[in-house]
All heavy atoms as an XYZ file, in Angstrom:
928
protein
N      94.664     79.099    124.672
C      95.329     78.681    123.461
C      95.264     79.767    122.393
O      96.239     80.053    121.734
C      94.681     77.386    122.962
C      95.318     76.823    121.737
S      96.972     76.261    122.097
C      97.481     75.730    120.503
N      94.086     80.374    122.248
C      93.922     81.406    121.231
C      94.815     82.607    121.507
O      95.393     83.180    120.596
C      92.451     81.838    121.165
C      92.152     82.846    120.081
C      92.283     82.275    118.689
O      92.351     81.065    118.498
N      92.333     83.130    117.706
N      94.958     82.984    122.758
C      95.809     84.129    123.095
C      97.269     83.855    122.760
O      97.977     84.756    122.324
C      95.659     84.474    124.573
C      94.329     85.076    124.913
C      94.239     85.453    126.372
O      95.285     85.529    127.033
O      93.126     85.670    126.842
N      97.723     82.644    122.940
C      99.103     82.299    122.618
C      99.348     82.467    121.125
O     100.363     83.039    120.715
C      99.407     80.852    123.033
O      99.100     80.692    124.419
C     100.853     80.515    122.795
N      98.420     82.010    120.320
C      98.558     82.152    118.871
C      98.526     83.619    118.468
O      99.307     84.061    117.625
C      97.458     81.381    118.171
C      97.586     81.461    116.673
C      96.635     80.537    115.998
N      96.827     80.665    114.561
C      96.007     80.191    113.662
N      94.952     79.527    114.046
N      96.233     80.355    112.397
N      97.636     84.391    119.060
C      97.561     85.826    118.772
C      98.880     86.513    119.118
O      99.365     87.352    118.355
C      96.439     86.480    119.569
C      95.071     86.244    119.001
C      94.018     86.848    119.892
O      93.989     86.596    121.093
N      93.159     87.637    119.299
N      99.455     86.162    120.256
C     100.720     86.775    120.672
C     101.859     86.425    119.718
O     102.694     87.271    119.392
C     101.076     86.362    122.097
C     100.148     86.962    123.113
O      99.522     87.992    122.872
N     100.026     86.323    124.258
N     101.901     85.178    119.272
C     102.953     84.769    118.341
C     102.836     85.516    117.019
O     103.828     85.996    116.466
C     102.890     83.263    118.081
C     103.418     82.426    119.199
C     103.337     80.959    118.833
C     103.843     80.089    119.967
N     103.758     78.665    119.618
N     101.627     85.628    116.513
C     101.420     86.323    115.249
C     101.682     87.816    115.413
O     102.266     88.447    114.536
C     100.000     86.038    114.713
C      99.920     84.568    114.318
C      99.649     86.946    113.550
C      98.566     84.097    113.908
N     101.296     88.391    116.554
C     101.555     89.807    116.807
C     103.057     90.083    116.838
O     103.523     91.082    116.283
C     100.897     90.237    118.117
N     103.835     89.197    117.470
C     105.293     89.384    117.503
C     105.888     89.275    116.108
O     106.781     90.040    115.736
C     105.939     88.357    118.433
C     105.770     88.687    119.896
C     106.691     87.837    120.763
N     106.586     86.413    120.502
C     105.833     85.558    121.185
N     105.106     85.992    122.193
N     105.815     84.280    120.890
N     105.407     88.326    115.317
C     105.881     88.167    113.943
C     105.579     89.417    113.121
O     106.468     89.948    112.427
C     105.218     86.947    113.294
C     105.471     86.761    111.796
C     106.921     86.356    111.560
C     104.521     85.740    111.226
N     104.356     89.931    113.226
C     103.979     91.119    112.470
C     104.749     92.351    112.934
O     105.150     93.186    112.121
C     102.472     91.356    112.573
C     101.592     90.294    111.926
C     100.128     90.583    112.184
C     101.870     90.191    110.439
N     104.989     92.469    114.245
C     105.755     93.595    114.763
C     107.172     93.583    114.210
O     107.692     94.600    113.765
C     105.781     93.564    116.286
C     106.549     94.721    116.888
C     106.508     94.708    118.414
O     105.941     93.803    119.023
N     107.097     95.704    119.012
N     107.788     92.422    114.189
C     109.155     92.299    113.677
C     109.219     92.660    112.198
O     110.075     93.436    111.769
C     109.652     90.875    113.905
C     111.043     90.615    113.393
C     111.422     89.153    113.651
C     112.437     88.706    112.656
N     111.948     87.857    111.604
N     108.310     92.112    111.423
C     108.332     92.357    109.982
C     107.965     93.804    109.641
O     108.560     94.398    108.743
C     107.400     91.382    109.257
C     107.837     89.945    109.357
C     109.210     89.672    108.763
O     109.652     90.395    107.854
O     109.857     88.714    109.223
N     106.996     94.377    110.347
C     106.644     95.773    110.105
C     107.791     96.702    110.449
O     108.048     97.689    109.736
C     105.391     96.166    110.901
C     104.059     95.723    110.333
C     102.942     96.015    111.317
C     103.785     96.396    108.999
N     108.512     96.410    111.529
C     109.640     97.279    111.884
C     110.742     97.192    110.840
O     111.379     98.200    110.529
C     110.185     96.992    113.275
O     110.174     95.668    113.599
N     110.965     96.032    110.253
C     111.959     95.913    109.180
C     111.507     96.706    107.955
O     112.309     97.406    107.324
C     112.204     94.426    108.831
C     113.034     94.295    107.573
C     112.872     93.709    109.987
N     110.225     96.623    107.622
C     109.687     97.367    106.481
C     109.864     98.866    106.688
O     110.331     99.586    105.795
C     108.205     97.011    106.254
C     108.082     95.580    105.744
C     107.549     97.985    105.279
C     106.663     95.052    105.723
N     109.504     99.361    107.878
C     109.637    100.802    108.139
C     111.095    101.227    108.182
O     111.434    102.334    107.773
C     108.921    101.191    109.434
C     107.430    101.197    109.302
C     106.637    100.527    110.207
C     106.814    101.859    108.264
C     105.271    100.525    110.086
C     105.435    101.870    108.128
C     104.661    101.198    109.041
N     111.950    100.378    108.674
C     113.375    100.696    108.707
C     113.917    100.860    107.289
O     114.673    101.786    107.016
C     114.133     99.601    109.445
C     115.603     99.891    109.618
C     116.300     98.761    110.370
O     115.841     97.622    110.373
N     117.400     99.089    110.998
N     113.524     99.977    106.389
C     113.976    100.068    105.002
C     113.399    101.296    104.308
O     114.095    101.962    103.541
C     113.584     98.812    104.228
C     114.356     97.589    104.645
C     113.848     96.319    103.983
O     112.813     96.382    103.263
O     114.469     95.273    104.191
N     112.132    101.615    104.569
C     111.493    102.735    103.887
C     111.974    104.086    104.403
O     112.033    105.042    103.645
C     109.977    102.641    103.997
C     109.405    101.521    103.166
C     107.898    101.467    103.230
O     107.272    102.181    104.002
N     107.299    100.605    102.429
N     112.296    104.177    105.689
C     112.715    105.468    106.245
C     114.217    105.681    106.145
O     114.713    106.718    106.567
C     112.280    105.605    107.712
O     112.843    104.545    108.471
C     110.777    105.620    107.840
N     114.924    104.728    105.592
C     116.364    104.883    105.419
C     116.685    106.069    104.513
O     117.666    106.763    104.693
C     116.960    103.591    104.868
C     118.440    103.464    105.093
C     118.916    102.085    104.734
N     118.723    101.206    105.880
C     118.642     99.899    105.813
N     118.723     99.291    104.658
N     118.481     99.171    106.900
N     115.813    106.317    103.528
C     116.039    107.432    102.612
C     115.703    108.780    103.247
O     116.207    109.807    102.809
C     115.207    107.240    101.344
O     113.836    107.251    101.668
N     114.865    108.779    104.277
C     114.516    110.020    104.970
C     115.474    110.217    106.139
O     115.324    109.609    107.184
C     113.075    109.953    105.497
C     111.981    109.704    104.476
C     110.670    109.454    105.171
C     111.873    110.883    103.538
N     116.447    111.059    105.950
C     117.445    111.272    106.994
C     116.839    112.083    108.139
O     116.141    113.065    107.921
C     118.664    111.986    106.418
C     119.341    111.193    105.339
N     120.059    110.053    105.612
C     119.383    111.351    104.000
C     120.521    109.556    104.489
N     120.118    110.323    103.479
N     117.092    111.641    109.345
C     116.608    112.344    110.524
C     115.234    111.916    110.992
O     114.700    112.493    111.924
N     114.635    110.925    110.350
C     113.320    110.431    110.749
C     113.438    108.948    111.067
O     114.042    108.193    110.322
C     112.272    110.645    109.631
C     110.936    110.060    110.032
C     112.127    112.112    109.308
N     112.861    108.552    112.206
C     112.902    107.155    112.605
C     111.496    106.710    113.011
O     110.835    107.385    113.802
C     113.863    106.960    113.775
C     114.050    105.523    114.158
S     115.309    105.273    115.418
C     114.492    105.898    116.859
N     111.060    105.605    112.459
C     109.755    105.031    112.783
C     109.987    103.660    113.392
O     110.662    102.823    112.801
C     108.866    104.903    111.524
C     107.549    104.240    111.869
C     108.635    106.256    110.889
N     109.455    103.450    114.589
C     109.572    102.140    115.218
C     108.187    101.654    115.634
O     107.315    102.442    115.974
C     110.511    102.191    116.426
O     110.030    103.100    117.382
N     108.008    100.364    115.584
C     106.731     99.746    115.946
C     106.835     99.341    117.414
O     107.595     98.449    117.767
C     106.444     98.515    115.053
C     105.101     97.910    115.397
C     106.509     98.900    113.588
N     106.076    100.018    118.267
C     106.191     99.761    119.698
C     105.316     98.611    120.168
O     105.697     97.869    121.062
C     105.830    101.019    120.507
O     104.524    101.444    120.148
C     106.825    102.122    120.252
N     104.135     98.469    119.537
C     103.216     97.427    119.994
C     102.301     97.042    118.850
O     101.926     97.878    118.031
C     102.401     97.963    121.165
C     101.518     96.972    121.820
C     100.839     97.551    123.019
N     100.194     98.822    122.648
C      99.557     99.613    123.489
N      99.508     99.310    124.744
N      98.990    100.720    123.088
N     101.936     95.780    118.795
C     101.010     95.278    117.778
C      99.956     94.437    118.473
O     100.276     93.587    119.300
C     101.756     94.436    116.711
C     100.766     93.728    115.809
C     102.687     95.293    115.893
N      98.705     94.706    118.142
C      97.590     93.899    118.637
C      96.903     93.288    117.431
O      96.778     93.926    116.387
C      96.588     94.771    119.401
C      97.092     95.278    120.717
C      96.002     96.033    121.421
C      96.489     96.576    122.741
N      95.442     97.343    123.424
N      96.463     92.062    117.589
C      95.769     91.370    116.501
C      94.413     90.914    117.004
O      94.280     90.512    118.160
C      96.616     90.203    115.952
C      96.036     89.612    114.696
C      96.797     89.133    116.949
C      96.864     89.860    113.504
N      93.402     91.016    116.164
C      92.044     90.626    116.563
C      91.968     89.105    116.724
O      92.784     88.372    116.164
C      91.038     91.110    115.520
O      91.278     90.485    114.287
N      90.993     88.617    117.480
C      90.897     87.168    117.700
C      90.734     86.343    116.421
O      91.200     85.215    116.351
C      89.659     87.022    118.592
C      89.550     88.324    119.285
C      90.049     89.352    118.316
N      90.106     86.933    115.391
C      89.966     86.190    114.134
C      91.134     86.437    113.178
O      91.103     85.976    112.034
C      88.642     86.530    113.455
C      88.535     87.998    113.085
O      89.393     88.791    113.513
O      87.589     88.345    112.357
N      92.163     87.127    113.643
C      93.407     87.394    112.905
C      93.188     88.195    111.629
O      93.988     88.123    110.706
C      94.146     86.092    112.585
C      94.403     85.142    113.746
C      95.069     83.873    113.249
C      95.228     85.808    114.813
N      92.120     88.989    111.574
C      91.837     89.748    110.360
C      92.237     91.216    110.451
O      92.365     91.871    109.429
C      90.351     89.659    110.026
O      89.595     90.295    111.033
N      92.431     91.734    111.658
C      92.788     93.145    111.829
C      94.026     93.247    112.712
O      94.069     92.703    113.809
C      91.631     93.941    112.461
C      90.403     93.891    111.557
C      92.050     95.379    112.720
C      89.169     94.487    112.165
N      95.016     93.959    112.207
C      96.258     94.187    112.942
C      96.344     95.676    113.278
O      96.325     96.517    112.374
C      97.442     93.764    112.077
S      99.030     94.223    112.765
N      96.417     95.995    114.555
C      96.548     97.372    115.001
C      97.984     97.579    115.452
O      98.443     96.938    116.395
C      95.585     97.662    116.167
O      94.265     97.308    115.758
C      95.626     99.110    116.561
N      98.684     98.478    114.766
C     100.093     98.728    115.066
C     100.243    100.134    115.637
O      99.687    101.097    115.098
C     100.940     98.582    113.811
N     100.991    100.236    116.730
C     101.280    101.519    117.359
C     102.706    101.908    117.007
O     103.640    101.142    117.237
C     101.090    101.420    118.872
C      99.643    101.177    119.248
C      99.159     99.887    119.398
C      98.773    102.237    119.411
C      97.830     99.659    119.712
C      97.444    102.029    119.733
C      96.977    100.734    119.882
O      95.667    100.519    120.191
N     102.852    103.107    116.444
C     104.136    103.560    115.935
C     104.681    104.690    116.790
O     103.946    105.572    117.210
C     103.986    104.060    114.491
C     103.322    103.118    113.505
C     103.141    103.812    112.176
C     104.146    101.869    113.348
N     105.975    104.645    117.006
C     106.680    105.742    117.660
C     107.525    106.421    116.594
O     108.368    105.778    115.960
C     107.557    105.208    118.788
O     108.276    106.260    119.374
N     107.287    107.704    116.384
C     107.955    108.441    115.319
C     108.847    109.501    115.945
O     108.418    110.271    116.800
C     106.921    109.084    114.376
C     106.048    107.995    113.754
C     107.611    109.898    113.294
C     104.874    108.500    112.969
N     110.120    109.491    115.522
C     111.088    110.464    116.019
C     111.591    111.276    114.848
O     111.985    110.685    113.842
C     112.259    109.757    116.714
C     113.281    110.709    117.236
C     113.080    111.356    118.428
C     114.429    110.972    116.509
C     114.026    112.243    118.906
C     115.375    111.853    116.979
C     115.172    112.482    118.182
N     111.616    112.544    114.881
C     111.139    113.473    115.907
C     109.612    113.535    115.935
O     108.963    113.372    114.907
C     111.730    114.815    115.502
C     111.979    114.706    114.045
C     112.230    113.255    113.758
N     109.067    113.781    117.106
C     107.624    113.683    117.291
C     106.860    114.803    116.595
O     105.663    114.666    116.370
C     107.284    113.669    118.777
O     107.770    114.832    119.398
N     107.529    115.901    116.225
C     106.813    116.970    115.530
C     106.456    116.584    114.097
O     105.575    117.172    113.487
C     107.611    118.273    115.545
C     108.991    118.133    114.919
O     109.482    116.997    114.804
O     109.566    119.177    114.552
N     107.107    115.565    113.536
C     106.777    115.073    112.204
C     105.836    113.875    112.258
O     105.585    113.231    111.245
C     108.049    114.668    111.453
C     108.960    115.817    111.140
C     110.108    115.366    110.292
C     111.002    116.547    109.961
N     112.092    116.167    109.061
N     105.309    113.579    113.429
C     104.497    112.390    113.622
C     103.232    112.364    112.795
O     102.928    111.368    112.150
N     102.467    113.469    112.793
C     101.209    113.493    112.055
C     101.443    113.381    110.549
O     100.719    112.670    109.848
C     100.430    114.776    112.375
C      99.954    114.802    113.817
O      99.686    113.708    114.362
O      99.850    115.893    114.381
N     102.457    114.069    110.067
C     102.787    114.017    108.641
C     103.183    112.599    108.224
O     102.728    112.091    107.192
C     103.931    114.993    108.362
C     104.431    114.987    106.949
C     105.671    115.847    106.791
O     105.949    116.701    107.655
O     106.368    115.638    105.788
N     104.021    111.957    109.013
C     104.455    110.600    108.700
C     103.294    109.603    108.788
O     103.193    108.691    107.969
C     105.580    110.165    109.642
C     106.903    110.829    109.374
S     107.586    110.411    107.776
C     107.902    108.678    107.970
N     102.426    109.786    109.793
C     101.283    108.883    109.947
C     100.340    108.988    108.750
O      99.848    107.968    108.262
C     100.541    109.168    111.249
C      99.423    108.195    111.595
C      99.974    106.797    111.811
C      98.673    108.660    112.816
N     100.107    110.190    108.256
C      99.272    110.358    107.063
C      99.921    109.687    105.859
O      99.239    109.040    105.053
C      99.045    111.838    106.776
C      98.126    112.512    107.759
C      98.028    114.006    107.518
O      98.686    114.541    106.641
N      97.199    114.669    108.313
N     101.227    109.818    105.730
C     101.954    109.191    104.629
C     101.858    107.662    104.731
O     101.665    106.976    103.726
C     103.415    109.647    104.648
C     104.158    109.231    103.417
O     103.569    108.821    102.426
N     105.471    109.325    103.473
N     101.990    107.138    105.938
C     101.898    105.689    106.148
C     100.491    105.195    105.825
O     100.321    104.158    105.183
C     102.302    105.335    107.599
C     103.810    105.526    107.761
C     101.887    103.921    107.961
C     104.279    105.455    109.196
N      99.481    105.938    106.240
C      98.104    105.531    105.959
C      97.793    105.587    104.458
O      97.020    104.788    103.958
C      97.126    106.398    106.740
C      97.099    106.032    108.210
C      96.109    106.832    108.981
N      96.058    106.375    110.367
C      95.547    107.088    111.352
N      95.027    108.277    111.114
N      95.542    106.600    112.582
N      98.395    106.541    103.743
C      98.202    106.599    102.287
C      98.827    105.386    101.599
O      98.323    104.907    100.592
C      98.818    107.873    101.714
C      97.893    109.059    101.717
C      98.513    110.157    100.911
N      99.807    110.497    101.485
C     100.124    111.646    102.034
N      99.263    112.620    102.040
N     101.306    111.862    102.552
N      99.936    104.892    102.128
C     100.654    103.763    101.543
C     100.329    102.443    102.238
O     101.116    101.504    102.179
C     102.166    104.011    101.596
C     102.550    105.198    100.769
O     102.030    105.395     99.678
N     103.456    106.015    101.284
N      99.181    102.363    102.867
C      98.794    101.182    103.643
C      98.730     99.921    102.780
O      99.185     98.853    103.193
C      97.439    101.451    104.295
C      97.105    100.567    105.449
C      95.874    101.077    106.164
O      95.991    102.038    106.942
O      94.806    100.501    105.934
N      98.212    100.041    101.568
C      98.093     98.866    100.696
C      99.466     98.354    100.272
O      99.688     97.145    100.227
C      97.258     99.209     99.467
C      95.814     99.434     99.787
C      95.009     99.680     98.544
C      93.634    100.129     98.912
N      92.630     99.145     98.774
N     100.379     99.264    100.002
C     101.735     98.861     99.623
C     102.444     98.191    100.803
O     103.144     97.188    100.631
C     102.528    100.074     99.161
C     103.940     99.738     98.758
C     104.734    100.992     98.410
O     104.219    102.097     98.445
N     105.997    100.793     98.084
N     102.247     98.707    102.008
C     102.853     98.121    103.206
C     102.263     96.732    103.450
O     102.992     95.794    103.780
C     102.651     99.047    104.423
C     103.410    100.355    104.220
C     103.090     98.368    105.704
C     103.065    101.430    105.226
N     100.954     96.597    103.253
C     100.314     95.288    103.447
C     100.827     94.279    102.422
O     101.054     93.114    102.741
C      98.800     95.435    103.339
C      98.058     94.167    103.634
C      96.579     94.373    103.607
N      95.905     93.118    103.904
C      94.685     92.839    103.535
N      93.974     93.731    102.895
N      94.155     91.686    103.829
N     101.037     94.734    101.186
C     101.576     93.844    100.150
C     102.995     93.396    100.524
O     103.323     92.215    100.419
C     101.581     94.556     98.795
C     102.238     93.745     97.711
C     101.560     92.691     97.106
C     103.540     94.002     97.313
C     102.160     91.923     96.127
C     104.156     93.236     96.334
C     103.462     92.208     95.749
O     104.070     91.444     94.784
N     103.820     94.343    100.963
C     105.192     94.009    101.365
C     105.188     93.038    102.544
O     105.962     92.084    102.582
C     105.945     95.290    101.730
C     107.355     95.079    102.193
C     108.297     94.685    101.068
O     108.037     95.026     99.913
O     109.303     94.016    101.375
N     104.284     93.275    103.504
C     104.151     92.369    104.649
C     103.716     90.985    104.181
O     104.228     89.969    104.667
C     103.149     92.938    105.651
C     102.912     92.140    106.918
C     104.166     92.122    107.775
C     101.756     92.729    107.700
N     102.805     90.944    103.221
C     102.324     89.666    102.700
C     103.420     88.862    102.022
O     103.473     87.639    102.147
N     104.320     89.542    101.319
C     105.418     88.813    100.673
C     106.404     88.269    101.695
O     107.064     87.266    101.440
C     106.168     89.713     99.671
O     106.686     90.849    100.351
C     105.260     90.147     98.537
N     106.478     88.915    102.847
C     107.415     88.459    103.875
C     106.866     87.308    104.717
O     107.622     86.465    105.176
C     107.798     89.617    104.798
C     108.649     90.655    104.121
C     108.849     91.839    105.056
N     109.724     92.807    104.468
C     111.046     92.808    104.627
N     111.606     91.890    105.374
N     111.774     93.727    104.054
N     105.567     87.290    104.966
C     104.989     86.282    105.868
C     104.040     85.334    105.147
O     103.218     84.682    105.785
C     104.254     86.946    107.067
C     105.202     87.751    107.907
C     103.088     87.786    106.601
N     104.166     85.210    103.835
C     103.209     84.404    103.076
C     103.233     82.930    103.442
O     102.243     82.237    103.277
C     103.425     84.581    101.594
C     104.746     84.056    101.104
C     104.885     84.220     99.620
N     106.300     84.159     99.290
C     106.884     84.932     98.427
N     106.181     85.821     97.786
N     108.165     84.827     98.197
N     104.342     82.442    103.957
C     104.411     81.027    104.324
C     103.999     80.773    105.770
O     103.771     79.637    106.154
C     105.815     80.475    104.071
C     106.206     80.553    102.612
C     107.264     81.337    102.208
C     105.493     79.855    101.648
C     107.621     81.424    100.869
C     105.835     79.934    100.309
C     106.896     80.718     99.929
O     107.236     80.808     98.599
N     103.897     81.830    106.577
C     103.484     81.663    107.973
C     101.995     81.925    108.178
O     101.380     81.347    109.058
C     104.276     82.600    108.895
C     105.706     82.189    109.092
C     106.654     82.995    108.219
O     106.240     83.738    107.347
N     107.936     82.827    108.457
N     101.419     82.830    107.380
C     100.012     83.194    107.555
C      99.216     82.905    106.294
O      99.692     83.138    105.186
C      99.882     84.692    107.883
C     100.502     85.177    109.174
C     100.332     86.679    109.297
C      99.872     84.494    110.363
N      98.016     82.447    106.480
C      97.151     82.185    105.331
C      96.537     83.487    104.823
O      96.482     83.749    103.627
C      96.045     81.221    105.726
C      95.122     80.875    104.586
C      94.057     79.926    105.002
N      94.646     78.664    105.431
C      93.961     77.657    105.905
N      92.660     77.748    106.034
N      94.552     76.551    106.268
N      96.043     84.311    105.742
C      95.406     85.581    105.391
C      96.225     86.714    105.999
O      96.541     86.692    107.193
C      93.959     85.632    105.924
C      93.126     84.531    105.278
C      93.343     86.996    105.675
C      91.753     84.370    105.866
N      96.559     87.690    105.185
C      97.298     88.859    105.678
C      96.273     89.823    106.266
O      95.319     90.212    105.580
C      98.085     89.540    104.541
C      98.967     88.532    103.823
C      98.905     90.702    105.083
C      99.911     87.768    104.715
N      96.443     90.213    107.535
C      95.426     91.048    108.179
C      95.396     92.475    107.628
O      96.376     92.973    107.078
C      95.848     91.044    109.651
C      97.281     90.709    109.641
C      97.524     89.855    108.440
N      94.244     93.106    107.800
C      94.088     94.521    107.468
C      94.902     95.322    108.479
O      94.888     95.024    109.679
C      92.607     94.892    107.558
C      92.313     96.340    107.358
C      90.856     96.657    107.633
O      90.006     95.765    107.488
O      90.585     97.796    108.022
N      95.609     96.328    108.014
C      96.503     97.091    108.885
C      95.860     98.401    109.313
O      95.256     99.100    108.501
C      97.821     97.382    108.164
C      98.622     96.171    107.726
C      99.824     96.615    106.919
C      99.062     95.361    108.920
N      96.033     98.725    110.586
C      95.597    100.011    111.139
C      96.766    100.579    111.937
O      97.365     99.873    112.753
C      94.384     99.839    112.042
C      93.170     99.372    111.285
C      91.974     99.304    112.170
N      90.828     98.808    111.406
C      89.736     98.358    111.948
N      89.607     98.337    113.252
N      88.745     97.936    111.196
N      97.058    101.839    111.696
C      98.210    102.459    112.336
C      97.770    103.609    113.232
O      96.916    104.412    112.859
C      99.188    102.988    111.277
C      99.782    101.908    110.429
C      99.345    101.712    109.132
C     100.758    101.075    110.925
C      99.881    100.718    108.338
C     101.297    100.073    110.142
C     100.859     99.896    108.850
N      98.399    103.688    114.414
C      98.157    104.759    115.365
C      99.500    105.210    115.937
O     100.445    104.425    116.002
C      97.252    104.295    116.516
C      95.877    103.907    116.064
C      95.548    102.583    115.851
C      94.919    104.874    115.832
C      94.286    102.210    115.430
C      93.647    104.525    115.405
C      93.334    103.187    115.206
N      99.548    106.464    116.374
C     100.771    106.972    116.997
C     100.774    106.576    118.467
O      99.777    106.757    119.172
C     100.875    108.501    116.855
C     101.132    108.852    115.403
C     101.975    109.057    117.738
C     101.310    110.323    115.143
N     101.885    106.027    118.920
C     102.072    105.684    120.327
C     102.775    106.864    120.978
O     103.963    107.091    120.759
C     102.909    104.417    120.460
C     103.068    103.979    121.899
O     102.294    104.455    122.747
O     103.958    103.154    122.164
N     102.037    107.619    121.769
C     102.599    108.811    122.381
C     102.988    108.590    123.842
O     103.118    109.532    124.605
C     101.633    109.985    122.266
C     100.282    109.695    122.885
O     100.061    108.553    123.311
O      99.453    110.619    122.934
N     103.222    107.352    124.218
C     103.559    107.056    125.611
C     104.914    107.659    126.003
O     105.091    108.087    127.140
C     103.549    105.556    125.870
O     104.501    104.912    125.057
N     105.875    107.698    125.067
C     107.178    108.292    125.391
C     107.059    109.791    125.625
O     107.722    110.336    126.523
C     108.185    108.010    124.274
C     108.561    106.543    124.087
C     109.481    106.389    122.886
C     109.218    106.001    125.329
N     106.229    110.475    124.839
C     105.999    111.909    125.059
C     105.310    112.135    126.399
O     105.615    113.099    127.108
C     105.149    112.497    123.938
C     105.869    112.469    122.603
O     107.117    112.502    122.610
O     105.183    112.418    121.569
N     104.392    111.244    126.746
C     103.679    111.344    128.014
C     104.642    111.161    129.190
O     104.610    111.920    130.159
C     102.572    110.285    128.049
C     101.755    110.282    129.305
C     100.847    111.301    129.568
C     101.871    109.250    130.236
C     100.090    111.296    130.718
C     101.120    109.233    131.384
C     100.226    110.263    131.618
O      99.485    110.265    132.766
N     105.551    110.205    129.099
C     106.542    109.968    130.151
C     107.476    111.162    130.271
O     107.812    111.598    131.378
C     107.327    108.669    129.864
C     106.415    107.461    130.035
C     108.553    108.554    130.755
C     107.020    106.161    129.545
N     107.885    111.712    129.141
C     108.768    112.883    129.145
C     108.082    114.075    129.801
O     108.691    114.812    130.570
C     109.146    113.221    127.702
C     110.176    114.303    127.574
C     110.561    114.510    126.135
O     110.938    113.525    125.470
O     110.469    115.665    125.671
N     106.814    114.266    129.532
C     106.050    115.369    130.132
C     105.940    115.186    131.648
O     106.082    116.143    132.402
C     104.660    115.408    129.492
C     103.744    116.422    130.081
C     104.051    117.806    129.562
N     103.045    118.728    130.052
C     103.332    119.838    130.702
N     104.569    120.213    130.878
N     102.363    120.597    131.138
N     105.716    113.960    132.093
C     105.640    113.694    133.538
C     106.967    113.968    134.200
O     107.040    114.576    135.291
C     105.180    112.243    133.793
C     103.714    112.100    133.425
C     105.381    111.848    135.244
C     103.169    110.698    133.536
N     108.079    113.575    133.557
C     109.413    113.854    134.113
C     109.666    115.359    134.235
O     110.229    115.813    135.233
C     110.497    113.224    133.229
C     110.596    111.728    133.431
O     110.098    111.236    134.468
O     111.178    111.057    132.551
N     109.237    116.115    133.239
C     109.403    117.567    133.306
C     108.622    118.151    134.468
O     109.125    119.034    135.177
C     108.936    118.202    131.999
C     109.850    118.004    130.824
C     109.292    118.597    129.549
O     108.311    119.372    129.619
O     109.821    118.271    128.488
N     107.403    117.667    134.675
C     106.584    118.172    135.772
C     107.164    117.788    137.129
O     107.093    118.576    138.081
C     105.149    117.664    135.641
C     104.353    118.215    134.467
C     103.010    117.515    134.356
C     104.148    119.714    134.624
N     107.754    116.604    137.227
C     108.326    116.170    138.495
C     109.606    116.944    138.833
O     109.932    117.132    140.000
C     108.617    114.672    138.470
C     107.374    113.779    138.521
C     107.771    112.331    138.344
C     106.611    113.975    139.805
N     110.327    117.361    137.816
C     111.571    118.116    138.058
C     111.290    119.527    138.553
O     112.141    120.119    139.205
C     112.405    118.175    136.774
C     113.059    116.851    136.447
C     113.871    116.958    135.178
C     114.464    115.600    134.855
N     115.224    115.621    133.581
N     110.104    120.061    138.276
C     109.760    121.422    138.709
C     109.462    121.511    140.180
O     109.281    120.823    140.972
C     108.565    121.954    137.928
C     108.920    122.273    136.513
C     107.740    122.848    135.811
C     108.083    123.160    134.368
N     106.972    123.709    133.645
């Protein structure tokens, strides 16, 4: 039962975070941030979001910028999900480099 609730909340947070990043990166032409996966702790207090940033060479710079604005992102998330969640979880962001890893494997297989 607990896992079902965690999954529902993770999907809700993933959807809302991707909308937030889409709105914020609209002004930055040529940069796209997408939320690939969200995990939530069993007590619903910590949300770990994995981000895919395109182009990948700007990934570290964008991740630092996102981490600096973490409180503002959490506030925006709270205004969007205030009627669904009682407590807005603490946000943690990491780069999801699985697409780069797959691309590297494809390059090695083609050789």
